[in-house]
N, C-alpha and C positions, 0 to 999 in steps of 0.2 A: 641905916646907913643910905645915904645919897649917891644916887648914879649918876654916874660922870659921861657927859653927853662929848662925844669925840670933835673936836673941833674941826671945822671947815676953811676951807680957802679959796677967794677968790681967785681966779684963772688969771687973773696980772698978778697977783701976788706971784703966787708960783713961778711964773713965767721971767720976772722981776729975779727970782733967788735962783731958779736954774740957768739963767743967763749971766749972773753974777760968778755963779760956780764954774760955768763954762769959760770965764775970762781966764781966771787961772792966778788972779791977781792977790787972792787973801788964801785960804785955805778953808776946807770944808768946816772946823770948828769955828773959823772968824766969821764964818757966813752964817752961820747957825746961830751962834751967839748974837750977832747984830739983828737979825730977824727974828728971833725967839724962836727958832723951831728944831728939832730935833736934828744933828747930823745925818742921819740916815734918812729922814726927809729929804735933806738937801742932796743927796748922791739918789735918789730915785727919782726925783723931778728933773734933774742933770740929764741923768740915765733916759729918760722919758723925752727931754728935748732932744737928745742926739737923735734917738731913735727914730725918731717924726723929723729931721729935717731933710731928709730925702724926699718924703713924701709932699711936701712943701714946692719942692722944684719940678716936680711929675708933672703928668699931662693932667690938669685936674678936670677937662673935659670930659675928657672918657672916663673919670672916676664916676662926675655928676650923671652922665647918661648910665655906667651901670648901676646906681644907685636911685635912679630913677624907675630903669626897666624893675630891678627887684622891690620898687616901693607899689609901682606898676600891679607886677604881679599878684605880690601880694593882696593889693586891693581888690581886685578881681576875685582872688580866691574868697575874701571875706563876704564878696557879692554874695558870689555863689551860692557860699554857704549859707546867708541869711535869707534868701529865696527857698532855698530847700526846706530852712526851719518855716518860713512864712507859709509854706504850701502846706505842709503837715499840719500847722495851726490851724490854715482854713478846712484842711478835712476833719480835724475833730471838731472845731467850731459847729461845723455845717452838720456831722451827726450830733453831737451834743445839742443841739437847737431843733434837729426834727425830733430828738427823743422827747424836750420836753414838751414841743407839740401832743406830740400822741397824751403824754401823761395829762396836760390840761385836759385834751378834749375828751377821755372816759370821763371827768366828773360829772 
């Protein structure tokens, strides 16, 4: 039995279908038939479009600054974690290499 792969649509296609649904000139069934998608998918994309519209006109700069701050905090956290891991590796390596020299010197 062949495994069916889920179909993925481009963002521009989704926007086009959702905009057509928002216009209200055609029924959801007509739009679905025209674009070859399931009517439930048309409704879902329409709902997504309508829910995201207020964000389009909100203060984008504030959102971008918040996003940058979150990203910066996450990057600093990752840097700190990597530094801790690096120092642990250095300690392990130095004790390992000293152990090697002692074993090698006993021969």
